[in-house]
N, C-alpha and C positions, 0 to 999 in steps of 0.2 A: 555683599553688595548684590541688589536683585539685578538679574541679565535681563528685565524686563521694563522695559521706560515706560512713568507714570505720564498718562497722558492728562490734559486738563480734564476737570470734568469727570475721572474716572471715578465709579463708585463700586465699592465692592458687593460683589451679590448680584449687580444689574444682568447677568447674562441670565434671562429669564426661559432661555430655549440654547443651550449653547451650540446646537449644530443646526441651528436656522439658517437659514441663507441670509444676507445682509443686502438686500437688492431694494430697488426703488418701488414704490407701489405699482402693484399691476396695472390699476387705469391709468397709470401713466405710458408703462410699457408699453399698452393696448393702443395709445393714441399715436404714437411715435410710430407705432408697426404699420398702422393705416394711413401714414399720412402720403404715402405716396407707393407707386407700383402698381401692379394689374391685380385683380382679386386674388388671383391663383397664388401670386408673391406674397399678399399681405396673410392670406389664410397660412402658407408654410410658417411665416415669420410669426406669427401667433403662434402654431404649433412647438415651435423651436423657442419661443420666450416662455411658454409655459412648460414645457416636456421639463425643465430640472427643476420648478417648483413641483411638479407632480412627480416626481421620483422621489424628492424628499420627503414630501407627505407619504409615500408608500413606503421606505425606508421608516419613518419614526415615528409614525400613525400621528402626526402633527395637523393641525387645522390650517387650511390656506386663507389668508387674508387679502382676497382684491380690493378691499376697501381702503386697505392703509399700507403701511410700509412692511416687510420682514421684519423680523427683529433685528435692530442694528446695536450690536452689544457693545459696553466700557467695559472692559475686563481691568479689574483688580489686579496689581502688580503679582501676587500670590498665583492667579486665573493665569495668568499669560505664564509664569516658570513652568506649572504643569502642562501646559499644551502644546508649547511650542516646540521643547525637544519631541513631544509625541506627533509631532508633524511633522519633525524631519525623518524620523525612522520610517515612517507610514510612507513618504514619498520615496524613501529609499525602497520599501520592501515592495512598490509598486513597480519599481524599474525591475527587479528581481524577476517579479511573477509575469512580467512582460516579453521575458526572455523566452519564447516558446523554445530555442534550442536548448535551454539551459536544463540542468537533471531536478526531479521532483525533490529530491534531498535539501538542494540550494533552496528551493523555494519554500520550503516548509520551515526549513533554518531561517530564511527571512521573517516568515510569521512569527517564529519562536523569539527571535529579535526583540521583534516588535511588542511582543506581547511581554517577554521579559522587562522590557522598559516600561512597557506601560503601567505594569503593577509595580513596580520600582518608584517612580515616578507619584502613583496616586496613593502608594502608602507613605511617602515620604511629606503628602499634601493632603494633610486631614481638612475637610470642609468646614467653614467658618459660617456663624448665623447671616444668613443676607441680610443686608439693608436694605433691598426690595423685600416686602411680605408677598409670601406666595413662590419667591425666583427660586429656581432650581441653581443649586452650585456645581460648577465644571463637570466636579467628582462623578456627576451622577452621568455625563457624557460619557466620560470615560470609562465607567463599569459596563454601559449599554454596548461599546465598542467593544471590550473583552467578550462581553457572557455572548453578544448576538451576531458580531463580524468575524473574531479572530478564531476563539475555542472552538464553536462546531467545527470549524475545517481540521484544525491541530487535532483535535480527541479523536477524529473519524478517521484522519488518514495517519496519522505517527504511529499509532501501535499496528497497523496493519504495514507500514513499511519494514518498519523494525522486524517483525515476523518474516517478510521476504529475506530482509539482510540477513536474517539469521541462518539462512541455507547456504548463505556464502555464495548466491548467485548474482550474475549483474543487475541492475534496475531496467538493463535493458529488455529483458526477459519477463521483469515483471508483468502478469496477466493484468493486475489492475492498475496500469500505469495510464492509460487515456480516459478511465472513470475519474481518477485520482487530479489528471490535468486539467479536465471540466470543472471540477469544483473549486481547483485553484483559480480558475479564471475567472468563476463567479464571485470570488471571494475578491479577487484583486478590482472588481468593479465595485462592489460594498466599500474597497477602501479608497477608490477613487471618488464616490461621494463622497465619505469621511474627510479625506483632505481637502476637498472643496471646501465642507462646513466649518473644518477647522482653520483654514485660511481664512474665509470671511469672518468666523467668529475673532480671529486675531485681525482684524481691518490689515491684510496684506495685499497691496498694489500689485499687480500683475501677477497675479495667481494663474491666472486661466495659461501663462507660457509655460508653467510648471508640470500642469497639470493636465490628463487627456481630457477628453471631453466628458460630461456628466451623463449617468448610465441614465436613458428612459424608460426605464422597467427595473423590477426589484428582482435583483438575482438571487436565487434561493439553490441551496445543494440540492445534488442530488437525493430522491425520497428514498427511506430507508428500504422500500420493496423493490426498487428498480435496482438498487445497490447489491442486495441480497441475492437478486437473479445475477447480475452479473459475476459476482462470486462463487455462486453455485456452477455457472457454467465456466467461467475461468480453472476454478478447483482451488481450495486454498491451501497456501504452504502448508507443510509439516512443522510443528514446534521442534522447541530446538532437543526437548527428549526423544520424539520419535526420529529425528536425524540422528542422531549419536546412534542408536539403536540400528538404526536402518545403514547406516556406516558402516557397524560392524559386523552386519551380517553381509552386507556385501564382498569388504574385506576378505569374510571368511570363505563365500562364494567364488568371488576370483582367485584366489589364491589356493584354493582345493581341488576345484575342478578343473583338470588338462584342458587346454584351451586349443592345441596345437595335433597332438599325436597321442592314439590312443597308449596305455602302457604297456609296455612290453621287456621280458626280463624274469627271472625268478622273483618271484615274490609279491610283484608287481601290483597285481590283481588284488592279493591281499591289502597292499597300503592303498589304493585306489576305494576299496570299499572302506577300510578303516576314516580314510579321510572322509567320503561322506557322510559317515556316521558321524563324526566330529561336529561336520556341519550342519547334521540335523539337530544335533544339541546347541549349538551354536545360535541356529536358527529360532529355537525353542526359548532360549534364553532372552534372546533379543526382543521377542514377541511380548514377554514378560516383563520387560522393564518399559514398554509403550504403554501408554495410555490407549484407551480403546478409541476407535475411528468414531467420529461423529455420525449419528444413524442417518441412513441415508448417503453417506459420505461417494457411495460407488465402488468399484473393483479395482480402480487406479490408486487405492495410498498405500502407504508404506507399509499397513499391515497387513491389508488384503494381498498385496504383490509377495510379503514374506511367508506366510500359509499357504498361499497357492506353490511359491517354490518348495516348502516344507512337504506337504501332502499330497499334491501333485506331480512334484516333481521328484525330489529324491527317495521318500517313504516307500511307492513302490518298489525301485528297484531292491532295496533295503529289505523290503519285507521277505523277497521270494529270493535273493541271492546271498545273503547276511547267513542264514542260517545253511545252506547249503555249502558255502564256504567253510563254515566251522568247523562242520562235518568231513569234512576233504582235508582240513588242518589237522583235525586230530588222529588221522592215520600218518600225520609226518612224511608224507612222500614230498617232492618237488611239485610246482605247478606244473610242469609241463606234464606231469604223467595224468592230471586232472583230465578226463576226458570230455567235461562241461567247460572248460577252459576257452573255448571260442564261444559258445554261446554266451557264457558270459560276459565275455569281451563287448559282442554285439549287443547285448544288455545295455553295457555300460556307455558305450555310442549312442545307442537312444535316448540314455536319460540324459546324457551331456546336452543331446540337438533337443531334449523337450526343457529342459532348463535354462539354456541361454538366453531364450526372449524375455523370460521372466526378468532374469537376471540383471539381464540391459534396460529395464522397464524401470526397474526398481534402481538403477544407476542414475536415469534419467531422472527419477521423481526426486532424486535428493541430491542433485547436480553434480554427480561423480564422472570422473573421465571417463568413456565410454571404453567395451574391451575390444580387443581385436577379433576378426573375422576368424572362426578354425577352419581351414581349405581342409587341411588334412582329414578332421574327422567327417567333414561332410565326404571326403571322396570316399572314407573308407565305408563309411554309412550309407550311400547314394542306391546301394539295393535292397535296404532295408526299410522298414516304415519308420521314419525318424522320430515320429512324434507318439509312437506308441511302443510298450514294451514288448519282446518276444513272447510268444504262449508259456504257460508254464514248463518245464521240464522235470519229469517226474525223478529224485533222487535215487 
């Protein structure tokens, strides 16, 4: 049984333009506007009366009919069955998008629900041959609604938000949150106009009590060039493969580099050198597992930070002290007998001090917990040049 009551005189396909407002002739409206009040008041009333029609014309590309009534449609039951649930879902989405304190994910979820509902209703209601020649079926309106008002915003922001969510960081830290909110606000204005058009097409009395005022201008999404500039300034979140490899490098660095005390005791210098050697291998493996950074991405990408940690942080120490320690270890004497142990210890402290800023920057990039401050290391190396290795010592 139909959910939509059949009105007397209903004609299938009589919806010549399903989104044109059903209003009195503009000439009648102008007569009422100018019947009383000052000139300024009359002009203001005229502007307020014409603004909704102008907004509709800009949204739909339709023609204004000042000499006759806007299209007063008579929907057949099938058209009512199609448009009524879409109107309900549209009003619900308008309410969610109007909550400025809500999450962007919730707003996009409301748009997804509306898109899915409109698509389902459209798929279940194929158009029939219109009774009026040249009339457009309401399915055309639903298709325009989907492709001009809903999918542009969803197609732009759903994948961007998904990439950010994959980083594990909260939505509040998303650098593109404000541009996304602006596009959502513009999409809400388009939904408001569409809801007005739907309500008028369905002949609902009191629709003005349910909906905000109709927009006076056509809201459009942020232009692509402006969006690209905002993304470049904010920095794109790394993708899943980069995050995984970056996390592995971060864990290796945070667990293999001593944070609070320089190693002391028999054999610990050899263990520290071996740990840095394994960190270098892990960093190289992680870099090979990542896709290359985008051209012009800058020096703060996960790839760039990992390369900096390897080439400028760990490798200078290993190239100088790994062969020296191996030659000493071949003598099978204890480390306490190594004449260059203190020089190696100082070089190790300088290396740690040089690597920590890069490791912290890498952690921030992937959303990892911060590292503690190595106070003891700072005290030990305060008389050294903390970001430079000691000059080479002849073996």
